[in-house]
N, C-alpha and C positions, 0 to 999 in steps of 0.2 A: 517519031519512030514507033512502028507497031511491033508488038512482040507476038511470037507464035505461042499461044497459050493452049494449043490443042494437046500437046504432050508435055510432061514435066521436063524431058530432055530438051525439047525445042525451046521452051521458055528459058532454061538455063543457058543454052547456047546463044540465044538472042541477048540475054542480059550480059553474058561474057563479052560478046562483040561490042555492045554499047559501052561497057566499062573500059574496054581496051581503047576505044575511040576517045573517050573522055580523058584517059590517061595519056594518050598521045598528044591531045590538045594541051593538057596541063604541062607536060614536059616541054612542049614547044614554047608555051608562054613563059615558063620558068627560065628557059634559056635566054630570053630577052628581058627577063624580069629584074627586079630591084632587090638587093639584099640589105636588110637593116638590122640593127641591134635595138632591142626594146629595153629602155632604161626606165626605172622608177625613180623619180625625184620627189621626195615627200609623198604626197598622195596622188601625184600626177604621173602619167606614163607618156613617154616620147619615143618615137623611132628616130634613130640617127643612121645615116648612111654608113654601112660597114667599112667602106673604103676611107672614111674620114677618121677612123680610129687606128692607132698603132697597136694597142693591146689593152687588155683588161687585167688588173692585178688586185691582190688583196691590199687593204690599207697598210701603210708602213709607219714606222716611227718618224715623227716630223720635228724639225728644229723650228722654234718660234722665230718670227720675223718681227723685230721691234717696230712699233708704230703702224703695223699693218692693219687694214680694215677688217671687218668681220668676215668678208669673203675669202680672205687669205688664211688658210689653215697652217701653212708652214712650208718648209723645204724638206724634201725627202731624197733618199739615195736609192735609185732604181738601177741596180747592177752597174754602179759607177756614174750614172747620169744624174746630175743635179736637177731635181724635178720640183718646180713650184706646184703646190697642191691647193686647189680652190674648193670651196663649198659651192657646188653647182646650184643648190637650192637657194642659197643666199644671193648669188649673182643673177640667177634667172628669175626667181620668184620673190626675192626680197625678204625671205625668212630662212633661218637656219634649218638644216636637216633635223628631223625628229630624233629623239634620243635612241631609238631602236638601232643598235649597232651590229646586230647579228648578220645581216646580209649585205652590209655596205661593201662597195667595190670602188676602185679608182680606175677610171677610164683615161687612157693616155692618148693624147692627140697632138699633132703638130700645131704649134703656135708661133708665128713669125719664123725666126731662124732656130728655134728650140722646140721643146715639148712642154706641155702643160698636163697636169693631172687634175681630174675633176672627180670629187667624191660624190657618189650617188647612193641612194638608198638601196638599190638592187639592180643587177643586170639580169633581166628575165630571159635572155637568150636571143638567138639569131632568128629572123623571120624572112622567109622568101615571099615576096609580094609580086603578084602578076599585074600587068597593066590594067586589067578590068577592075581591080580593087582600088585603084588610085582615085582620090577625090580632090577637087580643087581647093576646098576649104575644110577646115577642121577646127573644132573648139579647143581653146587653150587659155590659160591665164593671160590676162591683158599684158603683163610684163614680158611674156614670152612671145607674143604675137609678131613682133618684128622679125623673129627668127624662124617662124613657121612657114613651110612651103607646101601646104596642103596636108594630105593624110592618106592613110590606107585603111580600108574597111576589111578587117580580118575576121569578119563573120559575127563575132560577139561584141565588137566595139570598134569605133573609128578612132585610130591612133594618129595624133598629129606628128608630122615629120619636122624635126628640129634640125635646121641647117647648122651643124656644129662648126663648120668653117666660118660662116658668117658670125656666129656667136663669139667665137674665139678671136675674131678680128675686130670686134666692137671696141673701139678705143675708149668709150665711155665706161665700160665695165672693167677693162684691164689696164688702164693707164696708171702709171706709178703714182700720180698725185691723187687720183680718186681712191685707189686701193689704200694708200697711206692715210687717207682720211682728211686731206686738205680740201677746203671749200674753194670756190672760185675766187674769193677775196683773200685767201691765205696762200702763202708760198712757203716752201721749206726754207729754213735758214741756210745761208751760204756757208759752205765749209771752207775754212781758211787754210 
């Protein structure tokens, strides 16, 4: 596009017209775009589909679960809903969340016939992503790669997209025996 630089007014008018065209294109792309929530888990950032979350809440008091593995933080009460709360870093990356508790949040998502709470280091907000920002591959920790479905280039960094539905349905991470710490050779004692 060429700009009329013969007069200051002509240049401003041409710049305004070009800006309006870009704005129209952006609004059109956003209408068919993708909305995600940017989560920080330890030192890593992941985008998750906004539609896969029910809500984001502050951490709540938790009741301990006897014999639970390191990934299970406890059971909370979310407005009358019994909510199991997991350490997302422990389950996804194999290491507990860092001690910095100032910005921690619990993201609540459907799991099976109930809900699960995942404690994360921080929720950095909602991001609108347009199709031209989508990338097929994104770097992520090896333990998270089975749940990564590409990424979005948001200008300053490529953020991997974590398929939260796939992660929460992974029976290896959320099975009762694994969470309770039983190995493949051990079985819980039968209750008489």
